[in-house]
ROBA-542003 format. One record per residue (C-alpha): residue number from 1; residue in one letter; z, y, x. Coordinates in nm, 4 decimals, decimal comma. Last residue first. Example, Ala and Ser with C-alpha at 12.3 -4.5 7.8 and 13.67 -1.06 7.14 Angstrom:
! ROBA-542003
+-----+--------+----------+----------+----------+
! num ! residu !       up !    north !     east !
+-----+--------+----------+----------+----------+
!   2 !      S !   0,7140 !  -0,1060 !   1,3670 !
!   1 !      A !   0,7800 !  -0,4500 !   1,2300 !
+-----+--------+----------+----------+----------+
END
This chain:
! ROBA-542003
+-----+--------+----------+----------+----------+
! num ! residu !       up !    north !     east !
+-----+--------+----------+----------+----------+
! 136 !      K !   1,4957 !   0,3776 !  -2,5445 !
! 135 !      T !   1,3043 !   0,4293 !  -2,2361 !
! 134 !      M !   1,5293 !   0,2572 !  -1,9571 !
! 133 !      L !   1,6415 !  -0,0365 !  -2,1337 !
! 132 !      G !   1,3235 !  -0,1057 !  -2,3399 !
! 131 !      D !   1,1145 !  -0,0952 !  -2,0353 !
! 130 !      L !   1,3631 !  -0,3270 !  -1,8536 !
! 129 !      D !   1,3479 !  -0,5735 !  -2,1105 !
! 128 !      K !   0,9632 !  -0,5626 !  -2,1508 !
! 127 !      I !   0,9143 !  -0,5930 !  -1,7794 !
! 126 !      G !   1,1537 !  -0,8803 !  -1,7770 !
! 125 !      Q !   0,9543 !  -1,0509 !  -2,0659 !
! 124 !      R !   0,6410 !  -1,0335 !  -1,8640 !
! 123 !      A !   0,8225 !  -1,1388 !  -1,5410 !
! 122 !      E !   0,9372 !  -1,4614 !  -1,7499 !
! 121 !      Q !   0,5686 !  -1,5163 !  -1,8454 !
! 120 !      L !   0,4495 !  -1,4703 !  -1,4824 !
! 119 !      V !   0,7081 !  -1,7084 !  -1,3648 !
! 118 !      E !   0,6095 !  -1,9709 !  -1,5796 !
! 117 !      R !   0,2438 !  -1,9253 !  -1,5128 !
! 116 !      V !   0,3191 !  -1,9351 !  -1,1360 !
! 115 !      R !   0,5153 !  -2,2728 !  -1,2004 !
! 114 !      Q !   0,2354 !  -2,4383 !  -1,3634 !
! 113 !      E !  -0,0048 !  -2,3357 !  -1,0916 !
! 112 !      F !   0,2181 !  -2,4626 !  -0,8225 !
! 111 !      N !   0,3076 !  -2,7836 !  -0,9852 !
! 110 !      D !   0,1482 !  -2,9887 !  -0,6880 !
! 109 !      P !   0,3613 !  -2,8037 !  -0,4340 !
! 108 !      V !   0,1844 !  -2,5595 !  -0,2035 !
! 107 !      E !  -0,0044 !  -2,7114 !   0,0974 !
! 106 !      W !   0,1564 !  -2,6349 !   0,4470 !
! 105 !      A !   0,1836 !  -2,3431 !   0,6978 !
! 104 !      L !  -0,0966 !  -2,1682 !   0,5314 !
! 103 !      G !  -0,4727 !  -2,0767 !   0,6504 !
! 102 !      G !  -0,6541 !  -2,0040 !   0,9478 !
! 101 !      A !  -0,3904 !  -1,7512 !   1,1109 !
! 100 !      R !  -0,0819 !  -1,8695 !   0,9343 !
!  99 !      F !   0,1030 !  -1,7551 !   0,6150 !
!  98 !      Y !   0,4374 !  -1,9205 !   0,5654 !
!  97 !      A !   0,6932 !  -1,7545 !   0,7793 !
!  96 !      F !   0,9056 !  -1,7185 !   0,4537 !
!  95 !      M !   1,2128 !  -1,4855 !   0,5617 !
!  94 !      L !   1,3719 !  -1,4347 !   0,2284 !
!  93 !      R !   1,4573 !  -1,7446 !   0,0215 !
!  92 !      D !   1,3356 !  -2,0192 !   0,2408 !
!  91 !      G !   1,1794 !  -2,3556 !   0,1820 !
!  90 !      T !   0,8400 !  -2,1921 !   0,1543 !
!  89 !      I !   0,6879 !  -2,3167 !  -0,1765 !
!  88 !      E !   0,9990 !  -2,3826 !  -0,3586 !
!  87 !      E !   1,1830 !  -2,0804 !  -0,2046 !
!  86 !      F !   0,8678 !  -1,8538 !  -0,3021 !
!  85 !      L !   0,9018 !  -2,0034 !  -0,6728 !
!  84 !      D !   1,2982 !  -1,9125 !  -0,6518 !
!  83 !      Q !   1,2228 !  -1,5696 !  -0,5279 !
!  82 !      I !   1,0176 !  -1,4855 !  -0,8371 !
!  81 !      I !   1,2877 !  -1,5855 !  -1,0633 !
!  80 !      E !   1,5261 !  -1,3869 !  -0,8383 !
!  79 !      R !   1,3270 !  -1,0848 !  -0,8885 !
!  78 !      E !   1,3738 !  -1,0992 !  -1,2476 !
!  77 !      R !   1,7588 !  -1,1304 !  -1,2355 !
!  76 !      F !   1,7628 !  -0,8502 !  -0,9628 !
!  75 !      A !   1,5764 !  -0,6274 !  -1,2201 !
!  74 !      Y !   1,8095 !  -0,6872 !  -1,5144 !
!  73 !      T !   2,1160 !  -0,6403 !  -1,2975 !
!  72 !      F !   1,9724 !  -0,3338 !  -1,1276 !
!  71 !      A !   1,8978 !  -0,1822 !  -1,4811 !
!  70 !      T !   2,2376 !  -0,2777 !  -1,6038 !
!  69 !      G !   2,4281 !  -0,1258 !  -1,2819 !
!  68 !      F !   2,3771 !   0,2450 !  -1,3590 !
!  67 !      V !   2,1319 !   0,3492 !  -1,6505 !
!  66 !      G !   2,1843 !   0,6867 !  -1,5087 !
!  65 !      V !   1,8583 !   0,8077 !  -1,3234 !
!  64 !      D !   1,9654 !   0,6644 !  -0,9875 !
!  63 !      T !   2,0561 !   0,3358 !  -1,1381 !
!  62 !      G !   1,7425 !   0,2903 !  -1,3269 !
!  61 !      F !   1,5555 !   0,3820 !  -0,9870 !
!  60 !      A !   1,7402 !   0,1061 !  -0,8009 !
!  59 !      G !   1,6475 !  -0,1473 !  -1,0721 !
!  58 !      L !   1,3117 !  -0,0169 !  -1,1010 !
!  57 !      F !   1,2550 !  -0,0426 !  -0,7464 !
!  56 !      M !   1,3784 !  -0,3869 !  -0,7003 !
!  55 !      F !   1,1407 !  -0,5019 !  -0,9930 !
!  54 !      H !   0,8670 !  -0,3190 !  -0,7849 !
!  53 !      S !   0,9441 !  -0,5512 !  -0,4843 !
!  52 !      S !   0,9120 !  -0,8578 !  -0,6950 !
!  51 !      L !   0,5919 !  -0,7690 !  -0,8375 !
!  50 !      R !   0,4589 !  -0,6880 !  -0,4762 !
!  49 !      N !   0,5743 !  -1,0390 !  -0,3802 !
!  48 !      L !   0,4030 !  -1,1889 !  -0,6887 !
!  47 !      E !   0,0864 !  -1,0091 !  -0,5599 !
!  46 !      C !   0,1092 !  -1,1247 !  -0,2369 !
!  45 !      L !   0,1780 !  -1,4748 !  -0,3308 !
!  44 !      I !  -0,1106 !  -1,4914 !  -0,5459 !
!  43 !      M !  -0,3396 !  -1,3317 !  -0,2745 !
!  42 !      R !  -0,2248 !  -1,5827 !  -0,0125 !
!  41 !      I !  -0,2910 !  -1,8788 !  -0,2604 !
!  40 !      W !  -0,6494 !  -1,7217 !  -0,3210 !
!  39 !      Q !  -0,7020 !  -1,7103 !   0,0529 !
!  38 !      A !  -0,5748 !  -2,0439 !   0,1248 !
!  37 !      R !  -0,8142 !  -2,1599 !  -0,1360 !
!  36 !      E !  -1,0903 !  -1,9878 !   0,0248 !
!  35 !      P !  -1,0478 !  -2,1629 !   0,3532 !
!  34 !      P !  -0,9478 !  -1,9250 !   0,6281 !
!  33 !      E !  -1,2224 !  -1,7586 !   0,8450 !
!  32 !      L !  -1,1441 !  -1,7338 !   1,1972 !
!  31 !      E !  -1,3085 !  -1,4800 !   1,4329 !
!  30 !      A !  -1,0255 !  -1,4731 !   1,6723 !
!  29 !      L !  -0,9705 !  -1,0999 !   1,6609 !
!  28 !      R !  -1,0449 !  -1,1068 !   1,2653 !
!  27 !      E !  -0,8155 !  -1,4000 !   1,2268 !
!  26 !      V !  -0,5126 !  -1,2322 !   1,4486 !
!  25 !      A !  -0,5707 !  -0,9177 !   1,2210 !
!  24 !      M !  -0,5667 !  -1,1160 !   0,8976 !
!  23 !      V !  -0,2729 !  -1,2854 !   1,0161 !
!  22 !      Y !  -0,0695 !  -0,9903 !   1,0791 !
!  21 !      S !  -0,1556 !  -0,8020 !   0,7609 !
!  20 !      L !  -0,0642 !  -1,1105 !   0,5489 !
!  19 !      E !   0,2628 !  -1,1609 !   0,7074 !
!  18 !      A !   0,3550 !  -0,8005 !   0,6071 !
!  17 !      N !   0,2344 !  -0,8585 !   0,2592 !
!  16 !      F !   0,4393 !  -1,1989 !   0,2318 !
!  15 !      N !   0,7429 !  -1,0246 !   0,3314 !
!  14 !      A !   0,7364 !  -0,7584 !   0,0626 !
!  13 !      L !   1,0945 !  -0,6710 !   0,0113 !
!  12 !      Y !   1,2157 !  -0,7493 !   0,3795 !
!  11 !      E !   0,9466 !  -0,5708 !   0,5392 !
!  10 !      T !   0,9645 !  -0,5575 !   0,8972 !
!   9 !      R !   1,1651 !  -0,8771 !   0,9347 !
!   8 !      D !   0,8895 !  -1,1000 !   0,7606 !
!   7 !      M !   0,6501 !  -0,9856 !   1,0391 !
!   6 !      Y !   0,8951 !  -1,0899 !   1,2998 !
!   5 !      G !   0,8727 !  -1,4522 !   1,1332 !
!   4 !      I !   0,5106 !  -1,4464 !   1,1864 !
!   3 !      H !   0,5338 !  -1,3940 !   1,5625 !
!   2 !      D !   0,5860 !  -1,7627 !   1,6522 !
!   1 !      M !   0,2125 !  -1,8091 !   1,5727 !
+-----+--------+----------+----------+----------+
END
């Protein structure tokens, strides 16, 4: 599974999603079924990664439509909160190499559920902040 790191490099804003496409292809070819828990953890991390990617889009879009650096600063702040969680789980900030055919590289921290809830609460506020900045 040394190739997982290559998948991270193909999509640096949505690394987990790129990893997932690779491991799902390997699992299908090898007729592997990952544990349900691993599938849920993958889904949660991919959705958080998608949210992180959308924050980067909103920041860049805000700059493009004239909100200049403020939108990007707000969006980057929110992305960093999500990246902090990813670093707690994988040990890396950008090239995670965490998904494996058949599951995950290792178990998530004991406080995973609590941390996801905290990150989602912060993200909700970040969405409100960005919306207010860009629409009012």
